[in-house]
C-alpha positions as CSV (number, residue, x, y, z in Angstrom):
1,X,0.0,0.0,0.0
2,X,1.4,3.4,-1.0
3,X,0.2,6.3,1.0
4,X,0.8,10.0,0.5
5,X,0.0,12.7,3.1
6,X,0.1,16.4,2.3
7,X,-0.9,19.7,3.7
8,X,-1.9,21.4,0.5
9,X,-2.8,24.9,1.8
10,X,-6.0,24.8,-0.3
11,X,-3.8,23.9,-3.3
12,X,-2.0,27.2,-3.1
13,X,1.6,27.0,-4.2
14,X,4.5,29.2,-3.3
15,X,3.9,30.9,-6.6
16,X,0.5,32.1,-5.1
17,X,-1.5,30.1,-7.6
18,X,-4.3,27.9,-6.4
19,X,-4.3,24.8,-8.6
20,X,-5.9,21.6,-7.3
21,X,-5.0,19.8,-10.5
22,X,-1.3,20.4,-9.9
23,X,-1.7,18.7,-6.5
24,X,-3.0,15.5,-8.0
25,X,-0.6,15.6,-10.9
26,X,2.3,15.9,-8.5
27,X,1.0,13.2,-6.2
28,X,0.7,10.8,-9.2
29,X,4.3,11.7,-10.2
30,X,5.4,10.6,-6.8
31,X,3.7,7.2,-6.9
32,X,0.8,5.2,-8.0
33,X,-0.7,5.8,-4.6
34,X,-3.5,3.8,-3.0
35,X,-4.4,6.3,-0.2
36,X,-4.1,10.1,-0.3
37,X,-4.4,12.1,2.9
38,X,-4.9,15.9,2.4
39,X,-5.1,18.7,5.0
40,X,-6.3,22.2,4.4
41,X,-8.9,21.4,1.8
42,X,-11.5,24.2,1.1
43,X,-14.9,24.5,-0.4
44,X,-16.7,27.8,-1.3
45,X,-14.0,29.8,0.6
46,X,-12.9,32.8,-1.6
47,X,-11.6,34.5,1.6
48,X,-8.5,32.4,1.4
49,X,-5.5,33.9,-0.4
50,X,-5.9,33.3,-4.2
51,X,-8.8,31.0,-3.8
52,X,-12.3,31.0,-5.4
53,X,-15.6,29.2,-4.6
54,X,-14.5,25.8,-5.9
55,X,-15.6,22.8,-3.8
56,X,-12.2,21.1,-3.6
57,X,-13.6,18.1,-1.8
58,X,-15.8,17.4,-4.8
59,X,-13.1,18.3,-7.3
60,X,-10.5,16.0,-5.8
61,X,-13.0,13.2,-5.8
62,X,-13.7,13.8,-9.5
63,X,-10.0,13.9,-10.3
64,X,-9.5,10.4,-8.7
65,X,-12.3,8.2,-10.1
66,X,-12.4,4.8,-8.3
67,X,-11.3,6.4,-5.0
68,X,-13.6,6.7,-2.0
69,X,-13.5,10.2,-0.6
70,X,-13.9,10.6,3.2
71,X,-14.0,14.2,4.3
72,X,-14.1,15.9,7.7
73,X,-15.0,19.6,8.2
74,X,-13.4,21.7,10.9
75,X,-14.6,25.1,9.9
76,X,-18.2,25.3,8.6
77,X,-19.7,28.8,8.4
78,X,-22.2,30.7,6.4
79,X,-21.1,32.4,3.2
80,X,-23.7,35.2,3.5
81,X,-25.5,34.0,0.4
82,X,-27.3,30.9,1.7
83,X,-24.4,28.5,1.3
84,X,-21.6,27.3,3.6
85,X,-17.9,27.9,3.6
86,X,-16.1,24.7,4.6
87,X,-12.5,23.8,5.5
88,X,-11.0,20.6,6.7
89,X,-9.3,17.3,5.8
90,X,-9.8,14.6,3.2
91,X,-8.9,10.9,2.8
92,X,-9.2,9.3,-0.6
93,X,-8.7,5.5,-0.8
94,X,-8.6,3.2,-3.8
95,X,-8.9,0.4,-1.4
96,X,-12.4,-0.3,0.0
97,X,-13.5,1.8,3.0
98,X,-15.8,0.3,5.6
99,X,-16.6,2.5,8.5
100,X,-15.8,6.2,8.2
101,X,-15.6,8.5,11.3
102,X,-15.2,12.2,11.9
103,X,-13.8,13.3,15.2
104,X,-14.0,16.9,16.5
105,X,-10.8,17.5,18.5
106,X,-10.8,19.4,21.8
107,X,-11.1,23.1,21.3
108,X,-10.1,24.7,24.6
109,X,-10.3,28.4,25.4
110,X,-7.3,30.3,24.1
111,X,-6.7,34.0,23.3
112,X,-4.4,33.1,20.4
113,X,-5.8,33.0,16.8
114,X,-7.2,29.5,16.5
115,X,-10.0,27.5,14.8
116,X,-11.8,24.1,15.2
117,X,-9.7,21.1,14.3
118,X,-10.8,17.6,13.3
119,X,-9.5,14.1,12.6
120,X,-10.9,12.0,9.8
121,X,-10.7,8.2,10.1
122,X,-11.3,5.7,7.3
123,X,-11.4,2.0,8.0
124,X,-9.4,0.8,4.9
125,X,-9.7,-2.9,4.0
126,X,-6.4,-4.3,2.9
127,X,-5.0,-7.8,2.3
128,X,-3.4,-7.5,5.8
129,X,-6.8,-6.8,7.3
130,X,-8.7,-3.6,8.2
131,X,-6.5,-0.6,9.0
132,X,-7.6,2.7,10.5
133,X,-6.1,5.5,8.4
134,X,-6.4,8.8,10.1
135,X,-5.3,12.3,9.1
136,X,-5.4,15.6,11.0
137,X,-4.1,19.2,11.1
138,X,-3.3,20.4,14.6
139,X,-3.3,24.0,16.0
140,X,-0.2,26.0,15.2
141,X,-0.7,29.0,17.5
142,X,-1.1,27.5,20.9
143,X,0.9,24.6,22.6
144,X,-2.0,24.3,25.1
145,X,-4.6,23.8,22.4
146,X,-2.3,21.4,20.6
147,X,-1.7,19.4,23.7
148,X,-5.4,19.1,24.2
149,X,-5.8,17.9,20.6
150,X,-3.1,15.4,21.0
151,X,-4.8,14.0,24.1
152,X,-8.0,13.8,22.1
153,X,-6.3,11.8,19.4
154,X,-4.9,9.4,22.0
155,X,-8.4,8.9,23.4
156,X,-9.7,8.2,19.9
157,X,-7.0,5.6,19.4
158,X,-7.5,4.1,22.9
159,X,-11.3,3.7,22.3
160,X,-10.8,2.0,18.9
161,X,-8.4,-0.5,20.5
162,X,-11.0,-1.2,23.2
163,X,-13.7,-1.8,20.6
164,X,-11.4,-4.4,19.1
165,X,-11.1,-6.2,22.4
166,X,-14.8,-5.9,23.2
167,X,-16.7,-6.0,19.9
168,X,-20.2,-4.5,20.0
169,X,-23.2,-6.8,19.7
170,X,-24.7,-7.3,16.3
171,X,-28.0,-5.7,15.5
172,X,-30.1,-4.6,12.5
173,X,-29.6,-1.6,10.1
174,X,-27.5,1.1,11.9
175,X,-26.5,-1.4,14.6
176,X,-24.9,-3.8,12.2
177,X,-21.3,-4.6,13.1
178,X,-18.5,-3.1,10.9
179,X,-14.8,-4.0,10.6
180,X,-12.7,-2.6,13.5
181,X,-8.9,-2.7,14.1
182,X,-6.4,-1.5,16.6
183,X,-3.9,-1.3,13.7
184,X,-3.7,2.3,12.7
185,X,-1.8,4.9,10.6
186,X,-1.9,8.6,11.7
187,X,-0.8,11.2,9.2
188,X,-0.9,15.0,9.0
189,X,0.4,18.4,9.7
190,X,1.0,18.2,13.5
191,X,2.4,21.8,13.6
192,X,5.2,20.6,16.0
193,X,8.8,19.6,15.4
194,X,10.5,16.3,16.2
195,X,11.8,17.6,19.6
196,X,8.4,19.1,20.6
197,X,6.9,17.9,23.9
198,X,3.6,17.4,22.0
199,X,5.1,14.7,19.8
200,X,6.6,13.0,22.8
201,X,3.0,13.0,24.3
202,X,1.5,11.6,21.1
203,X,4.1,8.8,21.0
204,X,3.8,7.9,24.7
205,X,2.8,4.3,25.6
206,X,-0.7,3.5,26.7
207,X,-1.9,1.4,29.6
208,X,-3.0,-2.2,28.9
209,X,-2.9,-3.7,25.5
210,X,-3.4,-0.5,23.4
211,X,-0.6,-0.4,20.8
212,X,1.4,2.9,20.8
213,X,1.9,5.1,17.8
214,X,5.4,5.1,16.3
215,X,7.1,7.7,14.1
216,X,8.0,5.9,10.9
217,X,11.0,8.1,10.0
218,X,13.4,6.8,12.7
219,X,12.1,3.3,12.1
220,X,13.2,3.4,8.5
221,X,16.0,6.0,8.7
222,X,17.5,5.5,12.1
223,X,19.2,8.6,13.5
224,X,19.1,10.6,10.3
225,X,17.3,13.9,11.0
226,X,13.8,14.4,9.7
227,X,13.7,16.4,6.4
228,X,12.1,19.8,6.5
229,X,8.4,19.7,5.6
230,X,7.5,23.3,6.0
231,X,9.0,26.9,5.9
232,X,11.4,26.0,3.2
233,X,10.6,29.1,1.1
234,X,8.9,31.3,3.7
235,X,10.4,31.6,7.2
236,X,7.8,34.0,8.5
237,X,6.8,31.4,11.2
238,X,10.3,30.0,11.8
239,X,13.2,28.2,10.1
240,X,12.7,25.2,7.8
241,X,11.7,22.1,9.8
242,X,9.6,19.0,10.0
243,X,6.0,19.6,11.1
244,X,4.4,16.7,9.1
245,X,4.7,13.0,10.1
246,X,3.4,9.5,9.5
247,X,2.9,7.4,12.6
248,X,1.7,3.8,12.8
249,X,1.1,1.1,15.3
250,X,4.0,-1.4,15.8
251,X,2.5,-4.1,13.6
252,X,2.3,-1.7,10.7
253,X,5.6,-0.1,11.5
254,X,7.2,-3.5,10.9
255,X,5.6,-3.6,7.5
256,X,6.8,-0.1,6.4
257,X,9.3,-0.4,3.6
258,X,10.2,3.2,2.6
259,X,9.5,6.8,3.5
260,X,10.2,9.8,1.4
261,X,9.8,13.5,2.0
262,X,9.6,15.4,-1.3
263,X,11.4,18.6,-0.4
264,X,11.6,19.9,-4.0
265,X,8.0,20.6,-4.9
266,X,6.6,24.1,-4.4
267,X,2.9,23.2,-5.1
268,X,2.1,24.0,-1.4
269,X,3.9,25.6,1.5
270,X,4.3,22.1,3.0
271,X,5.9,19.1,1.5
272,X,4.3,15.7,0.7
273,X,5.3,12.4,2.3
274,X,5.2,9.0,0.6
275,X,5.2,5.8,2.7
276,X,5.0,2.3,1.3
277,X,3.8,-0.6,3.3
278,X,4.1,-4.3,2.6
279,X,0.6,-5.5,3.5
280,X,0.5,-8.7,1.4
């Protein structure tokens, strides 16, 4: 399974052009991917720099026929003309998707500029078995908010593992059982660097039999520093560094074969990551 994750900044490149087609074209150049995880996808949001009213969630689905799109909306506000402006994350999977879940992450009070954040979860059915593929975009402005969101993600993962141990009883229609798994991949723009306390918190072990989340870069690259995934061209918010990661439970970390950060493309202000898993 080949997976790409990318904060696309509503498809706005460093050339200030918004071009969703360029995002898909470049992802296809990277790999014949099976799963694409996107953050900062917009619909009907002309307020964003260079953007128009395009529903990018729908457009990305059209550009990838045969893929199942699973979206999660963080910002959902009126456009003043009877419609809604939406902003969030999107998973597109060529592999079958069973249960899809959208999780609203904790949104604590903070005086900093901030917005609602979400995690989207797709139960992807693979030859290895069902895998929970999750993607998110955490708060940049406040370590306190980010820590709360990290704890929210940990609770989401803990509860999924508990459902695997204690499956729910079968029932009709909406109560029908669906595939579940403790095995998980978590991708996204975490807005924290490898030495951040928030990442340590996210990777911390759980009590009981809940499998931890492991950063795949050191698994595959050892002590080699993470490549920069943001601020390569614009250092307004800091020097170049790694803010984007792919984590996985130990069973899937053992099946990870390669990880590549594309630090050359300028189709967004963040860099895409490609990971390949042997799930046969």
